[in-house]
C-alpha positions in Angstrom: -33.6 -49.0 29.7 -30.6 -51.3 29.0 -31.2 -55.1 28.4 -29.2 -58.0 29.8 -29.6 -60.2 26.8 -28.2 -60.3 23.2 -30.6 -59.4 20.5 -29.8 -60.3 16.9 -31.9 -58.4 14.4 -33.4 -60.3 11.4 -33.4 -57.0 9.6 -30.2 -55.2 10.7 -30.2 -52.7 7.9 -33.9 -51.6 8.2 -35.0 -48.6 10.1 -38.1 -46.5 10.0 -39.6 -46.3 6.5 -38.9 -43.1 4.5 -42.6 -42.6 4.2 -43.0 -42.3 8.0 -39.9 -40.1 8.2 -41.0 -37.6 5.5 -44.6 -37.4 6.6 -43.5 -36.7 10.2 -41.2 -34.0 9.0 -43.9 -32.5 6.9 -46.2 -32.4 9.9 -43.4 -31.0 12.2 -42.7 -28.0 9.9 -46.2 -27.6 8.5 -45.1 -28.5 4.9 -47.4 -29.5 2.1 -47.1 -33.3 2.0 -46.5 -34.7 -1.5 -44.4 -37.5 0.0 -46.4 -40.4 1.2 -48.7 -41.9 -1.4 -52.2 -41.1 -0.1 -54.9 -38.7 -1.3 -55.8 -35.6 0.7 -59.4 -35.8 -0.6 -62.0 -38.1 0.7 -63.5 -41.3 -0.8 -67.0 -41.6 -2.2 -69.5 -40.9 0.6 -71.6 -43.9 -0.5 -68.7 -46.2 0.4 -68.5 -44.8 3.9 -72.3 -45.2 4.3 -72.1 -48.8 3.1 -69.5 -49.6 5.8 -71.7 -48.0 8.4 -74.7 -49.9 7.1 -73.0 -53.2 7.4 -71.7 -52.4 10.8 -75.3 -51.6 11.9 -76.5 -54.8 10.3 -74.2 -56.8 12.6 -71.4 -57.8 10.2 -68.7 -57.1 12.9 -67.2 -60.5 13.6 -64.4 -62.4 11.8 -64.7 -62.6 8.1 -63.7 -66.0 6.5 -59.9 -66.3 6.3 -59.9 -66.2 2.5 -62.2 -63.1 2.5 -66.0 -62.5 2.3 -67.4 -64.5 -0.6 -69.2 -61.6 -2.2 -66.0 -59.6 -2.4 -64.0 -62.5 -3.8 -66.7 -63.0 -6.4 -66.5 -59.3 -7.3 -62.7 -59.5 -7.7 -63.1 -62.5 -9.9 -65.7 -60.7 -12.0 -63.3 -57.7 -12.4 -60.5 -59.9 -13.7 -62.8 -61.5 -16.2 -64.2 -58.1 -17.4 -60.9 -56.2 -17.5 -58.4 -58.9 -18.3 -60.3 -61.8 -19.8 -59.3 -64.4 -17.2 -61.7 -66.0 -14.8 -60.3 -66.8 -11.4 -62.3 -69.1 -9.1 -63.6 -67.1 -6.1 -63.4 -70.2 -3.9 -59.8 -71.3 -4.6 -58.0 -68.6 -6.4 -58.9 -65.2 -4.8 -57.7 -64.2 -1.3 -58.5 -60.9 0.5 -55.6 -59.5 2.6 -55.0 -56.6 5.0 -53.4 -54.5 2.3 -51.2 -55.1 -0.7 -48.1 -55.1 1.5 -49.4 -58.1 3.4 -50.2 -59.9 0.1 -46.7 -59.3 -1.2 -45.2 -60.7 2.1 -47.5 -63.7 2.0 -46.7 -64.5 -1.6 -42.9 -64.3 -1.1 -42.9 -66.2 2.2 -45.1 -68.9 0.7 -42.7 -69.9 -2.1 -39.2 -68.6 -1.2 -36.9 -69.9 1.5 -33.3 -70.6 2.5 -31.1 -71.2 -0.6 -33.5 -69.5 -3.0 -32.9 -66.3 -4.9 -35.5 -63.7 -5.6 -34.9 -61.1 -8.4 -36.2 -57.5 -7.8 -36.0 -54.6 -10.2 -34.8 -51.4 -8.6 -35.8 -48.8 -7.6 -38.4 -51.0 -5.9 -41.1 -50.6 -3.3 -39.4 -50.9 0.1 -41.3 -54.0 1.4 -39.9 -56.3 -1.3 -36.4 -56.9 0.0 -37.3 -57.2 3.7 -39.9 -59.8 2.8 -37.3 -61.8 0.9 -34.8 -61.6 3.7 -37.3 -62.6 6.3 -38.1 -65.7 4.2 -34.5 -66.7 4.3 -34.0 -66.2 0.6 -31.5 -63.9 -1.0 -32.5 -60.8 -3.0 -30.8 -60.3 -6.3 -31.2 -56.7 -7.5 -31.3 -55.6 -11.2 -31.4 -51.9 -11.9 -33.9 -50.4 -14.3 -32.5 -48.2 -17.1 -32.5 -44.5 -16.8 -34.1 -42.1 -17.7 -37.2 -44.0 -18.6 -36.7 -46.8 -16.0 -37.2 -49.6 -18.6 -36.3 -53.2 -17.8 -32.9 -54.3 -18.9 -33.9 -57.9 -19.8 -30.4 -58.9 -20.7 -29.4 -58.0 -17.1 -32.3 -60.0 -15.8 -31.2 -63.0 -17.8 -27.7 -62.7 -16.5 -29.1 -62.6 -12.9 -30.9 -65.9 -13.2 -29.3 -68.9 -11.7 -30.4 -72.4 -10.8 -31.4 -71.0 -7.4 -33.8 -68.3 -8.9 -37.2 -69.0 -7.4 -39.2 -65.8 -7.8 -39.2 -62.6 -9.9 -41.0 -59.6 -8.4 -42.3 -57.1 -10.9 -44.3 -53.9 -10.4 -46.5 -52.3 -13.1 -47.3 -49.4 -13.0 -44.1 -49.0 -11.0 -43.6 -47.2 -7.7 -41.7 -44.9 -7.5 -41.0 -44.3 -11.2 -44.4 -44.3 -12.9 -43.1 -46.7 -15.6 -45.3 -49.4 -17.1 -44.7 -52.7 -18.8 -45.2 -52.7 -22.6 -46.1 -55.5 -25.0 -42.4 -55.9 -25.7 -41.7 -56.4 -22.0 -44.4 -59.1 -21.9 -42.7 -60.9 -24.8 -39.3 -60.7 -23.0 -40.8 -61.9 -19.8 -42.5 -64.9 -21.4 -39.3 -65.9 -23.1 -37.4 -65.5 -19.8 -39.6 -67.8 -17.7 -40.6 -70.3 -20.4 -39.4 -73.8 -19.4 -38.3 -72.7 -15.9 -39.8 -73.1 -12.4 -39.6 -69.3 -11.8 -42.7 -67.9 -10.2 -43.8 -64.3 -10.5 -45.1 -61.9 -7.8 -46.7 -59.1 -9.8 -47.5 -56.0 -7.8 -50.3 -54.4 -9.8 -51.9 -52.2 -7.2 -52.0 -49.2 -9.6 -53.4 -51.2 -12.5 -56.3 -48.8 -13.0 -54.1 -45.7 -13.1 -52.7 -45.9 -16.6 -52.2 -42.8 -18.8 -52.2 -41.7 -22.4 -54.3 -44.5 -23.8 -51.9 -47.2 -22.8 -53.1 -50.7 -21.9 -52.3 -52.3 -18.5 -50.1 -55.3 -19.4 -50.9 -57.4 -16.3 -50.1 -61.0 -15.8 -53.7 -62.1 -15.9 -54.0 -61.0 -19.6 -51.4 -63.6 -20.6 -52.2 -67.3 -19.8 -48.6 -68.6 -19.7 -47.7 -65.9 -17.2 -50.9 -66.1 -15.2 -50.3 -69.7 -14.5 -47.2 -68.9 -12.5 -48.1 -65.6 -11.0 -49.4 -64.1 -7.8 -51.1 -60.9 -8.8 -51.4 -58.3 -6.1 -54.2 -55.6 -5.9 -55.2 -52.9 -3.5 -58.6 -51.2 -2.8 -56.8 -48.4 -1.1 -55.5 -47.2 -4.4 -58.6 -47.7 -6.4 -61.1 -46.2 -4.0 -59.0 -43.6 -2.2 -59.1 -45.4 1.1 -55.4 -46.2 1.9 -56.1 -46.2 5.6 -58.5 -49.1 5.4 -55.7 -51.5 4.3 -57.6 -53.9 2.2 -55.8 -55.7 -0.7 -56.0 -59.1 -2.4 -54.1 -61.7 -4.3 -55.3 -63.8 -7.3 -53.3 -66.8 -8.3 -53.9 -70.4 -9.6 -55.3 -72.8 -7.0 -52.1 -74.5 -6.2 -50.3 -71.2 -5.6 -53.3 -69.7 -3.7 -53.3 -72.8 -1.3 -49.7 -72.0 -0.4 -50.4 -68.3 -0.1 -53.3 -69.0 2.3 -51.1 -71.1 4.6 -49.1 -67.9 5.3 -52.0 -65.5 5.2 -53.9 -67.3 7.9 -51.1 -66.8 10.4 -50.3 -63.2 9.5 -53.7 -61.4 9.8 -56.1 -64.3 9.4 -58.9 -62.1 8.1 -59.6 -58.5 7.2 -62.3 -56.0 8.4 -65.6 -57.6 7.7 -68.0 -54.6 7.1 -65.4 -53.0 4.9 -65.3 -56.1 2.7 -69.0 -56.1 2.3 -69.0 -52.4 1.4 -66.2 -52.8 -1.2 -68.2 -55.7 -2.8 -71.1 -53.3 -3.3 -68.8 -50.7 -4.8 -67.3 -53.2 -7.3 -70.8 -53.7 -8.7 -70.1 -50.5 -10.6 -67.0 -51.1 -12.8 -67.5 -47.8 -14.6 -65.9 -46.2 -11.5 -62.7 -48.2 -12.1 -62.7 -47.0 -15.7 -62.9 -43.4 -14.5 -59.7 -43.7 -12.3 -57.1 -43.4 -15.1 -58.6 -40.2 -16.6 -59.1 -38.7 -13.1 -55.5 -39.1 -12.2 -54.2 -38.2 -15.7 -55.9 -34.9 -15.3 -54.0 -34.4 -12.0 -50.7 -35.4 -13.5 -51.2 -33.0 -16.4 -52.2 -30.2 -14.1 -49.1 -30.8 -11.8 -46.9 -30.8 -14.9 -48.4 -27.5 -16.2 -48.0 -25.9 -12.8 -44.3 -26.9 -12.7 -43.5 -25.5 -16.1 -40.9 -22.8 -15.7 -39.5 -24.3 -12.5 -35.9 -25.7 -12.3 -37.3 -29.2 -11.9 -37.3 -31.5 -14.9 -40.1 -34.1 -15.1 -39.4 -37.7 -16.0 -41.9 -39.7 -17.9 -44.9 -40.9 -15.8 -47.2 -43.4 -17.6 -49.0 -44.7 -14.6 -49.5 -44.6 -10.8 -49.9 -41.3 -9.0 -46.3 -40.4 -8.6 -44.2 -38.0 -10.6 -40.4 -38.1 -10.6 -38.6 -34.8 -10.9 -34.9 -34.4 -11.8 -33.4 -31.6 -9.7 -29.9 -31.8 -11.1 -30.1 -28.2 -12.4 -30.7 -27.0 -8.8 -28.1 -28.6 -6.5 -25.5 -31.4 -6.2 -27.0 -32.5 -2.8 -28.0 -36.1 -2.5 -31.6 -36.9 -2.9 -32.1 -37.5 0.8 -30.4 -34.2 1.8 -32.3 -32.2 -0.8 -35.7 -33.8 0.2 -35.1 -32.6 3.8 -34.0 -29.2 2.7 -37.0 -28.8 0.4 -39.3 -29.7 3.2 -37.7 -27.4 5.8 -36.9 -24.4 3.6 -39.6 -24.4 1.0 -42.4 -26.3 2.7 -43.0 -29.2 0.3 -42.3 -32.8 1.3 -41.2 -35.3 -1.3 -39.6 -38.8 -1.3 -36.0 -39.5 -2.3 -35.5 -42.6 -4.5 -32.4 -43.8 -2.5 -34.5 -45.8 0.0 -35.8 -47.8 -3.1 -32.3 -48.7 -4.2 -30.0 -51.4 -3.1 -27.3 -51.9 -5.8 -27.0 -48.6 -7.5 -26.4 -44.9 -6.6 -29.4 -42.6 -6.4 -29.8 -40.1 -9.3 -30.7 -36.5 -8.4 -34.4 -37.3 -8.5 -37.3 -36.9 -6.1 -40.8 -38.5 -6.1 -43.9 -36.3 -5.7 -47.4 -37.7 -5.1 -50.0 -35.9 -7.2 -53.0 -37.7 -5.6 -54.0 -34.3 -4.1 -56.7 -31.6 -4.4 -56.1 -29.1 -7.1 -55.5 -26.4 -4.6 -52.8 -28.5 -2.9 -51.0 -29.0 -6.1 -51.3 -25.3 -6.9 -49.8 -24.3 -3.6 -47.0 -26.9 -3.8 -46.0 -25.8 -7.3 -45.9 -22.2 -6.3 -43.4 -23.0 -3.6 -41.4 -25.4 -5.8 -41.2 -22.7 -8.5 -39.3 -20.5 -6.0 -36.5 -23.1 -5.6 
């Protein structure tokens, strides 16, 4: 149907996300889906039973806008236990409908027309749209290949009097890179004496490998005081479809955050929040997550030995980048489609995560899958 009015898009360069596109293609051609970042195994049955229990107990109406108090208390306790910083559950912890909402709320709360927001690319694809919808201007700084480290000299060069926010992501999606203690020193020096705020996407914080420590903002007081820290229960409890996340931030920042949140989703599924609060009473389950996924990463890498794909370092998250330059000169988007159609394995190209640089010949594979799924996928990829 044609329209008789003029429509001006606020996001003229945005189409359907690559995750939707590749997952649909995988379904259409019956390919193994290592593209979109979700497990193909189920969560703890006790968590499902807890949700059902709270539903039966009548906890089916609106939750408080800032989140169920028991869950906010559990989040605060987690940060004190794992990071040594106590957040006040009343004024500094907010439950959201997924990490993506929390990122949008944080950016929208503090960035507006005339402001600049620095992002490090390749970056998760919601960052730049959130910046643009706020009226601010994204300033893109490329990570350094092949290890995707931060070029701090380039970040310093990108800072202007208009810089309002720096968005960081550790462990990083799509690369699997993590911040090191040296990165923290550089970041502290960068923001010291400025009004720059930090939006720190740490949704994979529990998925760290090879004995490394998660260098989150909460661990460092002078960074925590200017940071929104974003978390996700979907990543930690294998329930991405439940869309429950959160943000912790000092009271003044949280107050601005909640002004946006209350008009985006207002509140999040009530029985699910109560169930997650129960699950968080067992912090040992969070400690098991890193070894659990490291075993899957290592298994996937062993299975890919002898293939023409070359793995890049993965120190966290549940994504493995593979260099395919020994196979073809096709662009990453072209090769991802070909790999799905001809070999039956779906991946994600990195080009949709890039804004200011050309995509290398690299694809992202999600290894949050059953062992048999990884085995079958690797057998197909070995034939390429």
